N, C-alpha and C positions, 0 to 999 in steps of 0.2 A: 252715087257717091255723096251727094248732098244729104240724103236721108241718113246715111251712116254717120256723117259728121254731126248732123242735128240730133240723132239718137244718142250719140256719144256725149254731146254737150248736155242733153237733157239728163242723162244718167249721172253725169258729173255734178250737175246742179242739184239733183235729188240727193246724191251722196253727201254733198257739202251741207245741205239743209239738215239732213238727219244727223250728221256729225256735229253741227252746231247745237242741235237739241240735246244730244248726249253730253256735250261739254257743259251746256247750261244746267242740265240735271246734276251732273257731277259737281259743278260749282255750288249749286244750291245745297246738295248733300254735305259738301265740305263746310260751307258756312254754317249749316245747322249743327254739324258735329262740333265745330269750333265754339259756337254759342253755348252748346250744352257743356262743353269742357270748361268754359269761362264761368258759367253758372255754378257748376259743381265746385270749382276751385274757390269761387267767392263764398259759397256756403261753408266750405271747409275753413276758410280764413275767418269768417265770422264766428264759427263755432270755436276756433282756437282762441280768438280774442275774448269771447265770452268766458271760456274756461280760465284763461289767464287773469281776467278781471275778478272772477270768483276767488281764485287762489290768492290774489293780491288782497282782496277784502278780508279773507280769512286770516291771512298773515298779519294784517294791520290789527284786526280784532284781538288776535292772540298776543301780539306785542303790547297792545294797550292793557290787556288783562295782566300780563306779566309786570308791566310798569306799575300798575296799581298795587299789585301784590308786593312788589319790591318796596314801594313807598310805605305801604301799610306795615310791612315787616320792619322797616327801618325806624318808623316812628314808634312802634311797639317796643323796640329794643331800648329806647331811651327812656 
């Protein structure tokens, strides 16, 4: 009877150790996936900010050109 109990205890210990390893592996995979998602989201955000900055620069340049043309047109009319 002792051998049966000891065998059962040993099997339970082995099962719990392998279960912990699986959990650790799944946790590591989850952390890696989350890190990759954060990296991708950060890259997308940086790209969006860059595009918005370029659009803003173009808009300011166009507005400055229009202002110069308006001033030139106004002074030529007088």
